[in-house]
N, C-alpha and C positions, 0 to 999 in steps of 0.2 A: 550820958549823952541822950540828947534828944533828936530823933529822927523826924524830919517834916516831908511827907509825901510830896511830890511835885504835881501830882493830880490824882483825884479819885474819881472814877466813872463806874456807873451801874453797868453791871453785865448780865445779861437776859439769855435764859436758857430756853430755846425753842425745840420742838420736835424736829420739824424740817422745814418750817416757814420763815426762816430768819430774812431772806431775800424780799418775800413778800411782805413781811411786816415792815422791814425797814422803809421800803418803798411806800408804804401805806402811811407811816407816821411822818415821814418828810413831806407828804402831800398835805397833812393836817396842819403842821406847825410853821409859823414864820422862822426866818433864819435857819432853815435847815438843809442839811444835804447829805448825800450818801458818801461814804467813805469806801475804803478799800475791802473788798470780799475776797477771802481765800478759798479757794476751791480745791477740792480732791483731784489728785492725779491718779494715775495708774498704779501708783503706790498704795492706793486706799487710804483708810479702811472702808471710805465711803465710795459711793459711784462717782467715777471720773467725771468732772465738770461740775458736780453739785457743790454747794455752797457749804464750807465748813464752819467758818466764822468771819466776822467782819465788824466794822464800826460805822456808826452813823451820828449825825449832830442833829439835835432837836431844839431849836430855839437857843442855840449857843451852847447846849450841853452835850458832851460827847458820851455816847453809849457804845458798849459792846455788846456783841451777840454771838452765840454759838447755836449750831444745829447739833444738839447732843442726843437727840432720840427721845423717846416717850417716858424716860425714866423719872423725871422730875416735872411738875407742874406749877404754874403760878398759884399763889393764893392771896387773900386779902391781907395777909400778914405784912406785904410789901405792895404800897401803891405809890403813885405818883400823883401829887396835887398840882392842879393847874389854878393859878391865882389869876381871877378875871376881872378886868376892870368895869365890866358893865354886863347888862343882859344880853347884849348882842354876842359878846364873847363866850358867855356860858352857853348859849344857844348853839354857836358855831361848833364848839369842842363837844358839846353833849351829842349833837346830831351826827357830827362826823365820826366819833369814836364808837358810837352804838351801830353804824351802818354796816350793813351786810353780816348780821348776826351777833352784834354785842347785846349786853344785858343790863337792864336798869336794876338799880338797888336803891337804897334809901339814903337820904341826906346827902345828896349830891354824889353819891358813889356809883360807878359803872364798872362793867368788864367789856373790853372790846372784844372783837371776834377771835382774838388769840389768847384770851382769858386773863390778860393783864389789867390790873385794877387801877382805875383812875378816881380821883377826887376833883370835881369841876366846882369850883367854889368862888363866888363874887367877894371881892374885897368889902363889899357893903356889909355882908353877914358879919364880918369881924368887928366892923364899926358898930354896927347895931348891938351884937352881943356885948360888946364892951362897954356899953352906955353905963354911965355912973349910977343911973336910977336903975336898981334891981329889977323892978317889976317890967321896965321897958325892955331890959336886956333879957330877962326870962321870956317875955312875949316873942322875941326874935328867935330864940333857941327853940322854944316849943313851936313856932311856926316851921321852923326848918325840919324838926323831927318829924312832922307829918309829910314832908315833900320828898319825892324822887328827884327831879330836877329842881334846882334851887332857883326860885323865881324873886327877884328884887322887889317887885311891886307888892307882892304878897307877903314879904317879910315886913316892908315899911307900913302896910295897911294893918298888919297884926300889932305893931308897937304903937301906931296912931290911936288904935282902937282903946288900948288899955290906959295909956296916959299920954294925950297930945302935948306935943312939944310947945 
């Protein structure tokens, strides 16, 4: 017998910032909304009224979250990739996700202020890196490897420099 899930949703473990994080992410992504937040009651174990768990939608994808305490932290082993149509989208997500304490990494990766890893990638990178001419494709990849925020114009310039189209 084959079992098919009706849906799969990422579940994110926060120390105690789920409500703040969900509101932040909803402000960054289009087609997003806060869902239901479950709060502790007098029965505990958390402080009555504080958020225990909840859900939110980011660009049409449902996320779940829990405030589970400091036991587990996010690592780069799990990240979310944002496929961007153009440089303006790259810049929007890069700047928004770095705001208030985020941290840049290499090759389009960053951590937001909650420690969650994101890859902010223009679709143009994939087009250039998939060029049938290996010299052109390699030039795009090598240019990307030297970047933090991926800059489409710089990728295209690197490719044009080695083998004009």
